[in-house]
C-alpha positions as CSV (number, residue, x, y, z in Angstrom):
1,M,-14.8,-44.5,30.9
2,R,-13.1,-45.9,28.3
3,S,-11.2,-49.9,29.1
4,L,-7.6,-50.1,29.1
5,K,-7.6,-52.0,26.2
6,N,-9.1,-48.7,24.0
7,Q,-6.7,-46.7,25.6
8,I,-3.6,-48.7,25.0
9,K,-5.0,-49.1,21.3
10,P,-3.6,-45.4,19.9
11,V,-0.9,-45.6,21.6
12,E,0.2,-49.0,20.0
13,F,-1.1,-47.0,16.6
14,Y,1.3,-44.5,17.7
15,F,4.0,-46.3,17.8
16,N,3.5,-47.3,14.1
17,L,2.8,-43.3,12.7
18,T,4.4,-42.5,9.5
19,N,6.7,-39.7,9.4
20,K,4.0,-37.6,8.4
21,E,1.5,-38.7,11.4
22,A,4.3,-38.1,13.7
23,K,4.9,-34.6,12.8
24,I,1.4,-33.8,12.7
25,L,1.0,-35.0,16.1
26,E,4.1,-32.7,17.2
27,T,2.6,-29.6,15.5
28,I,-0.7,-30.6,17.1
29,N,0.6,-31.0,20.9
30,D,-0.8,-29.2,23.3
31,D,-2.7,-26.9,21.0
32,Q,-6.0,-27.1,19.1
33,L,-5.6,-26.2,15.3
34,T,-7.3,-25.5,12.4
35,I,-6.2,-27.9,9.3
36,N,-4.8,-24.4,8.2
37,D,-2.9,-23.2,11.1
38,I,-1.9,-27.3,10.5
39,M,-0.7,-26.7,6.8
40,N,1.0,-23.1,7.3
41,R,3.5,-24.8,10.3
42,I,4.5,-27.9,8.5
43,G,4.0,-27.1,4.7
44,Y,1.7,-30.7,3.9
45,S,-1.1,-30.4,1.2
46,Y,-5.0,-30.1,2.5
47,S,-5.5,-33.4,0.5
48,S,-2.4,-35.2,2.1
49,L,-3.4,-33.3,5.5
50,M,-6.5,-34.5,5.7
51,G,-6.0,-38.0,5.0
52,H,-3.6,-38.4,7.8
53,I,-5.7,-36.6,10.1
54,R,-8.9,-39.2,9.0
55,E,-6.7,-41.5,10.1
56,L,-5.4,-40.4,12.9
57,K,-9.2,-39.8,14.3
58,S,-10.2,-43.3,13.2
59,E,-7.5,-44.4,15.4
60,G,-8.7,-42.3,18.3
61,I,-5.7,-40.4,18.4
62,L,-6.9,-36.6,17.5
63,S,-10.5,-35.8,18.0
64,S,-12.3,-32.7,16.7
65,V,-14.2,-29.8,17.6
66,K,-16.3,-27.8,14.9
67,S,-16.7,-23.6,16.1
68,G,-17.9,-21.5,13.8
69,R,-17.0,-22.2,10.1
70,H,-13.8,-24.3,11.3
71,Y,-12.7,-27.4,12.9
72,Y,-10.3,-27.5,15.4
73,Y,-8.2,-31.0,15.7
74,S,-5.9,-31.7,19.7
75,I,-5.2,-35.1,20.4
76,S,-8.0,-37.0,22.5
77,N,-5.5,-39.4,24.4
78,P,-3.5,-38.6,26.9
79,L,-1.0,-41.5,26.7
80,V,-0.2,-40.5,23.3
81,S,-0.3,-36.9,24.4
82,A,2.3,-37.8,27.5
83,L,5.1,-39.6,24.7
84,L,4.8,-36.4,22.9
85,T,6.7,-34.4,25.9
């Protein structure tokens, strides 16, 4: 099990999100979405979106699962999920 410090770090990062990162998290929320799904819902370019996705993954907020040719992104931290509801 992850230590409390490791669980809280993404929550601290959550409070410093850019508007785009917040919009990405609100779009994904309790779902698993591909990059194309997210792009279609919020209209960001692929390159802009991937930069934010990489940042959110590196901070432990998002995770991805590969299925076939696609990666599905979801919120990996339950504390961040709770903040979105």
